TIBA-195554 format. One record per residue (C-alpha): residue number from 0; residue in one letter; x, y, z. Coordinates in steps of 0.02 Angstrom, whole numbers, plus 50000, padded with zeros to 5 digits. Each point is the difference from the previous one (the first is absolute). Example, Ala and Ser with C-alpha at 12.3 -4.5 7.8 and 13.67 -1.06 7.14 Angstrom:
2
pos  code  X  Y  Z
0  A  50615  49775  50390
1  S  50069  50172  49967
This chain:
307
pos  code  X  Y  Z
0  M  50004  49993  50014
1  K  50140  50119  50006
2  S  50038  50008  49856
3  M  49802  50080  49947
4  I  50053  50157  50114
5  D  50104  50148  49973
6  I  50044  50090  50133
7  H  50040  50191  49993
8  P  50182  50047  49992
9  E  49978  50095  50145
10  T  49913  49880  50113
11  A  50135  49867  49945
12  R  50158  50099  50051
13  A  49912  50043  50164
14  L  49967  49797  50034
15  A  50166  49955  49933
16  E  50068  50150  50125
17  G  49892  49923  50147
18  H  49904  50165  50007
19  A  49824  50003  50074
20  V  49870  49973  49849
21  V  49804  50019  50055
22  A  49881  49908  49876
23  L  49851  50081  49941
24  E  49835  49916  49921
25  S  49923  50082  49848
26  T  49804  49936  50037
27  I  49994  50155  50092
28  I  50046  50100  49838
29  S  49889  49918  49895
30  H  49840  49954  50088
31  G  50014  50095  50170
32  M  50006  50173  49959
33  P  49932  50094  49860
34  Y  50102  50112  49889
35  P  50112  50130  50033
36  D  49982  49948  50195
37  N  50076  49836  49957
38  L  50148  50048  49902
39  E  50034  50162  50144
40  M  49979  49852  50143
41  V  50152  49875  49930
42  E  50100  50160  49954
43  N  49990  50070  50177
44  V  50037  49803  50067
45  E  50137  49994  49912
46  R  50079  50165  50032
47  I  49947  49954  50194
48  I  50119  49855  49984
49  R  50133  50076  49893
50  Q  50019  50135  50138
51  K  50014  49889  50131
52  G  50124  49917  49934
53  A  49963  49863  49904
54  F  49948  49916  49818
55  P  49829  50007  49955
56  A  49936  49860  49862
57  T  49812  49995  49923
58  I  49973  49842  49950
59  A  49877  49947  49858
60  V  49999  49906  49826
61  I  50014  50108  49842
62  D  49995  49935  49818
63  G  50039  49796  50093
64  R  50142  50057  50092
65  I  50007  50001  50184
66  K  50069  50170  50047
67  V  50090  50017  50182
68  G  50028  50195  50017
69  L  49897  50134  49853
70  T  50049  50121  49887
71  D  49887  50162  50014
72  V  49910  49960  49827
73  E  49953  49821  50067
74  L  49910  50095  50149
75  N  49922  50096  49922
76  R  49919  49864  49892
77  L  49959  49897  50150
78  A  49907  50169  50067
79  T  49920  50025  49835
80  D  49980  49851  49892
81  K  49806  49912  50048
82  N  50059  49821  49900
83  V  50131  49974  50150
84  R  49939  49846  50076
85  K  49984  49964  50174
86  A  50115  49847  50022
87  S  50049  49875  50151
88  K  50129  49881  49986
89  R  49865  49876  49905
90  D  50011  50144  49863
91  L  50185  50002  49960
92  G  50017  49860  49890
93  Y  49867  50063  49878
94  L  50061  50182  50017
95  I  50169  49944  49929
96  A  49956  49884  49896
97  M  49870  50103  49898
98  R  50127  50176  50050
99  K  49859  50089  50092
100  S  50011  50122  50146
101  G  49955  49968  50163
102  A  49987  50107  50161
103  L  50068  49875  50147
104  T  49904  49970  50150
105  V  50091  49954  50173
106  A  50010  49812  49965
107  A  50097  50034  49832
108  T  50105  50148  50052
109  M  50044  49896  50149
110  L  50067  49841  49899
111  V  50090  50140  49883
112  A  50083  50070  50125
113  K  50072  49835  50062
114  L  50058  49968  49854
115  A  50089  50168  49979
116  G  50069  49995  50174
117  I  49919  50132  50076
118  R  49907  49961  50181
119  V  49906  50151  50038
120  F  49833  50046  49908
121  A  49896  50147  50041
122  T  49811  49999  49951
123  G  49848  50060  50070
124  G  49889  49859  50066
125  I  50014  49824  49945
126  G  49839  49879  49956
127  G  49945  49868  50094
128  V  49854  49917  50045
129  H  49834  50069  49944
130  R  49835  50009  50089
131  G  49897  49866  49965
132  A  50150  49885  49948
133  T  49932  49858  50090
134  K  49879  49991  49854
135  T  50106  50050  49845
136  L  50176  49969  50072
137  D  50052  50153  49937
138  I  50175  50027  50077
139  S  50138  50098  49919
140  R  50141  49939  49941
141  D  50098  50098  50104
142  L  49975  49918  50151
143  E  50073  49844  49914
144  E  50161  50072  49929
145  L  50051  50079  50173
146  S  50015  49831  50064
147  E  50091  49934  49868
148  T  50133  50155  49947
149  E  50126  50084  50124
150  V  49965  50194  49964
151  A  49948  50117  50132
152  V  49812  50089  49952
153  V  49974  50170  50091
154  C  49832  50054  49972
155  A  49857  50093  50112
156  G  49927  49815  50036
157  A  49872  49916  49898
158  K  49876  50092  49908
159  S  49857  50043  50093
160  I  49878  49926  49893
161  L  50045  49839  50050
162  D  49966  49878  50138
163  L  50165  50049  50098
164  G  49956  49864  50141
165  L  49996  49842  49867
166  T  50150  50108  49916
167  L  50111  49980  50162
168  E  49944  49825  50017
169  Y  50065  49940  49832
170  L  50173  50083  50027
171  E  50007  49923  50174
172  T  49973  49812  49917
173  K  50123  50052  49860
174  G  50134  50065  50140
175  V  50002  50173  49950
176  E  50037  50133  50118
177  V  49905  50136  50006
178  I  50128  50138  50101
179  G  49899  50170  50051
180  Y  50118  50150  49993
181  K  49982  50092  50133
182  T  49820  49933  50047
183  D  49948  49843  50088
184  F  49827  50009  49867
185  L  49984  49947  49823
186  P  49968  50159  49912
187  A  49839  50029  49880
188  F  50088  50062  49847
189  Y  49890  50168  50021
190  T  50020  50005  50200
191  R  50126  49968  50101
192  K  49946  49830  50113
193  S  49884  49868  49984
194  E  49926  49869  50138
195  H  50118  49902  49955
196  G  50180  49972  50071
197  V  50151  49966  49911
198  D  50162  49861  50037
199  F  50101  50124  50058
200  R  50039  50177  50035
201  L  50171  50093  49935
202  D  50039  50167  50014
203  K  50151  50038  49893
204  P  50062  49943  49829
205  E  50155  49918  50041
206  E  49903  49877  50129
207  I  49876  49942  49838
208  A  50178  49993  49897
209  A  50061  49902  50127
210  L  49847  49876  50005
211  M  49993  49980  49814
212  V  50196  49947  50011
213  A  49947  49884  50164
214  K  49875  49909  49901
215  W  50074  49976  49823
216  H  50138  49927  50097
217  L  49873  49854  50066
218  P  49950  49857  49876
219  A  49846  50094  49991
220  K  49927  50088  49827
221  G  49887  50130  49974
222  G  49954  50207  50033
223  L  49985  50116  50126
224  V  49848  50136  50026
225  I  50047  50145  50072
226  A  49835  50090  50062
227  N  50032  50167  50000
228  P  49860  50134  50052
229  I  49946  50151  49896
230  P  50056  50170  50072
231  E  49865  50040  50116
232  E  49961  50167  49945
233  D  49970  49905  49820
234  S  49895  49871  50075
235  L  49805  50005  49964
236  D  49875  49984  50131
237  E  49965  49800  50043
238  A  49812  49997  49982
239  F  49987  50110  49861
240  I  50121  49914  49886
241  D  49922  49824  50061
242  E  49807  50055  49962
243  I  50066  50054  49798
244  I  50101  49836  50009
245  D  49816  49926  50027
246  E  49920  50089  49876
247  A  50155  49955  49873
248  L  50000  49816  50022
249  A  49786  49996  49980
250  E  50023  50088  49836
251  A  50121  49893  49945
252  E  49896  49846  50047
253  T  49852  50070  49909
254  K  50106  50023  49832
255  D  50076  49810  50046
256  I  50165  50080  49971
257  Q  50132  49862  50069
258  G  50183  49962  49958
259  K  50137  50096  49984
260  A  49868  50119  49936
261  I  49946  50023  50185
262  T  50140  50114  50081
263  P  49996  50122  49869
264  F  49813  50037  49977
265  L  50002  50008  50201
266  L  50154  50143  50014
267  D  49927  50083  49861
268  A  49814  50013  50084
269  I  50082  50039  50176
270  K  50082  50153  49908
271  E  49851  50057  49930
272  K  49895  49968  50164
273  T  50125  50070  50116
274  G  50015  50171  49881
275  G  50185  49931  49961
276  A  50043  50004  50186
277  S  50056  49810  49984
278  L  50122  50047  49852
279  Q  50101  50148  50102
280  A  49995  49877  50148
281  N  50055  49841  49879
282  L  50137  50126  49921
283  A  50047  50032  50203
284  L  50034  49838  50045
285  V  50096  49951  49841
286  Y  50135  50149  50023
287  N  49979  49910  50189
288  N  50055  49846  49956
289  A  50139  50056  49853
290  A  50099  50085  50146
291  L  49979  49858  50135
292  A  50038  49875  49847
293  T  50148  50116  49968
294  D  50074  50007  50164
295  I  49981  49814  50027
296  A  50107  49948  49839
297  I  50131  50122  50051
298  A  49999  49907  50172
299  Y  50004  49833  49921
300  A  50123  50047  49859
301  A  50122  50055  50147
302  L  49987  49820  50101
303  A  50034  49911  49825
304  D  50136  50101  49956
305  R  50071  49952  50209
306  R  49982  49818  49946
């Protein structure tokens, strides 16, 4: 598979020299936000990572080639081209064979990041067990990939449109640690906490990096979830956003929207029903996650260098 990956020269050089690199997904660009907010978002995220001393590597498939680190032209294409497919792990072979383009989900990004040698990945929120999954079996591939792929994923918890309790149960069964960064509770994406606790609380990026080293030296595989709460000033009111989510879920059920179409639909509906407040919260938590991921990547690179 490495022969199918094009690593941007800057990214390749950073990896070869042992510098900190932070992977970024591309689904949030093509399917998570409208243009031009999506392009401004990824430009800001990459700027945050560079200013803190690391290198960003946005990952996508462009015309059948897996790209680790994108040019400005490629980023603009992802932000504007309506034909870019939302792609998880199962879609990679098709995109490559048919020379099509795809914006990668958390699962696919983790897989490519690991192959490229990147161990830290910043995103908004991970996928999980959907509400009603006891009947539909709608469970994101993200969770399975977390159980198999040695990448630390910095997120604001699982998306609050999901069943957070069942998502945590699934991760526990798969042996995936959920680390709360300066929190004892799982963040609920738009809000700083849910009713569910995390497995461990760690308050320093260096502690998280040390855990990464320790875990991956054991005879065990899999990644870690680093749950980073949205900044307090950007958090939405819990009762308000829960009511909006319930309305959006009911609308999706009425329209029989399922599968990979459900998350983009719900995010769009929530944005409309909150008058854009959810988009601003989404931007704030993405920037916050990028900053923390950079600190962790730098700490991890320092530990790797000493080894």
